[in-house]
Structures are given as C-alpha cells and as structure tokens.
C-alpha positions as CSV (number, residue, x, y, z in Angstrom):
1,X,-9.8,-8.4,2.3
2,X,-7.8,-8.9,5.5
3,X,-4.2,-10.1,5.8
4,X,-5.6,-13.4,7.1
5,X,-7.9,-13.9,4.1
6,X,-5.1,-13.0,1.8
7,X,-2.9,-15.6,3.4
8,X,-5.5,-18.2,3.1
9,X,-5.9,-17.4,-0.7
10,X,-2.1,-17.4,-1.2
11,X,-1.8,-20.7,0.7
12,X,-4.4,-22.3,-1.6
13,X,-3.0,-20.8,-4.8
14,X,0.6,-21.7,-4.1
15,X,0.2,-25.0,-2.2
16,X,1.7,-23.6,1.0
17,X,0.6,-23.9,4.6
18,X,-1.5,-20.9,5.9
19,X,1.3,-20.2,8.4
20,X,4.0,-20.0,5.7
21,X,1.7,-17.9,3.5
22,X,1.2,-15.5,6.5
23,X,5.0,-15.4,7.1
24,X,5.5,-14.5,3.4
25,X,3.0,-11.6,3.5
26,X,4.4,-10.3,6.8
27,X,8.0,-10.4,5.4
28,X,6.8,-8.4,2.4
29,X,4.4,-6.0,3.8
30,X,5.2,-5.4,7.6
31,X,5.4,-1.7,8.4
32,X,6.9,-1.9,12.0
33,X,10.2,-0.2,12.3
34,X,13.1,-2.3,10.6
35,X,10.7,-4.9,9.2
36,X,9.0,-5.6,5.9
37,X,10.9,-5.6,2.6
38,X,8.8,-3.1,0.9
39,X,9.0,-0.6,3.9
40,X,12.6,-1.0,4.2
41,X,13.1,-0.1,0.5
42,X,10.9,2.9,1.0
43,X,12.9,4.0,4.1
44,X,15.9,4.1,1.9
45,X,14.1,6.3,-0.6
46,X,14.0,3.5,-3.2
47,X,11.2,2.6,-5.5
48,X,9.6,-0.9,-5.3
49,X,8.4,-1.8,-8.8
50,X,6.2,-4.9,-9.4
51,X,5.9,-5.1,-13.2
52,X,2.2,-4.9,-14.4
53,X,0.9,-4.1,-10.8
54,X,2.5,-0.9,-9.9
55,X,5.3,1.1,-8.1
56,X,5.5,2.2,-4.5
57,X,7.7,5.3,-3.9
58,X,8.1,8.1,-1.4
59,X,7.4,11.7,-2.1
60,X,7.9,14.9,-0.2
61,X,5.2,17.5,0.3
62,X,6.7,20.9,0.8
63,X,6.0,23.2,3.7
64,X,2.9,25.4,3.0
65,X,0.5,27.8,4.4
66,X,-3.0,26.8,5.5
67,X,-6.0,28.0,7.6
68,X,-7.2,26.6,10.9
69,X,-10.8,25.7,10.1
70,X,-11.8,26.5,13.8
71,X,-10.8,30.1,13.8
72,X,-9.6,30.9,10.3
73,X,-6.0,31.7,11.5
74,X,-3.2,31.2,9.1
75,X,-0.9,28.3,10.0
76,X,2.2,26.7,8.6
77,X,1.8,23.1,7.6
78,X,5.3,21.4,7.9
79,X,6.8,19.5,5.0
80,X,6.4,15.8,5.2
81,X,7.3,12.5,3.4
82,X,4.5,10.2,2.3
83,X,4.1,6.9,0.5
84,X,2.8,7.0,-3.1
85,X,1.5,4.2,-5.3
86,X,1.3,4.4,-9.1
87,X,-0.7,1.5,-10.6
88,X,1.0,-0.3,-13.5
89,X,-0.4,-0.4,-17.0
90,X,-1.8,-3.9,-16.7
91,X,-3.6,-3.1,-13.5
92,X,-5.0,0.2,-14.7
93,X,-6.4,-1.5,-17.9
94,X,-7.9,-4.4,-16.0
95,X,-9.7,-2.0,-13.6
96,X,-10.8,0.3,-16.5
97,X,-12.1,-2.7,-18.3
98,X,-14.3,-3.7,-15.5
99,X,-12.6,-7.1,-15.2
100,X,-12.4,-6.8,-11.4
101,X,-15.8,-7.1,-9.7
102,X,-16.3,-5.7,-6.3
103,X,-16.0,-8.2,-3.4
104,X,-19.3,-9.1,-1.9
105,X,-20.0,-7.2,1.3
106,X,-19.6,-9.2,4.5
107,X,-22.5,-9.9,6.6
108,X,-22.3,-8.4,10.2
C-alpha cells in the first residue's frame, strides 16, 4: 500500500478530503529532518506507543568486529542507532489468527 492509497482509504473511512487525509499522514509519518510527529519523538529518544498496534523506539547497536566478505579482512563496524518496532498484543494476535489476508498483487 502506498501513502496515496492509504490517504484514499483514510479519507473514505473518516469522511475527509483526500488532501486533508494526506496532510494527516504526512504530519504523522514524515521522516525528513525536523518533520513528522513520530520521527521527532524518536529523535528525542522517546517511545511512541499506539495501544493495540505497537511501539516505535530507538535502539543502539554496539561497535563490533566483522569480516569484509570480499577479502576476509577483519573490520570494525561502528555503533549505530536504529528504529525498532514492537507489535502490540492485539496486532500480534490478529496476524497469528490469520485475520489479515495478504493484499492482492497489483497488475503491472
């Protein structure tokens, strides 16, 4: 599903214009610097919890040793922060029960 398709569904479900629905999605999910409510909270190292759906948070992976696959040489992989999503109980149960059917594949 694309952002545009999601905006169309949101507009229909909530009786909004498609433009307003797109604005809502952008306000929540925009990842450009200084934008997007969720991204701003993650920048501040806060968790974003949507009850029943899940929690977005940041984690840090420590520096570690690895191997260059091209020549087998040992390299140091620097530490890094990354986004983590943990699904909520309701979402996990719904997926596990098979209540969500895969979306039909689009014709090319």
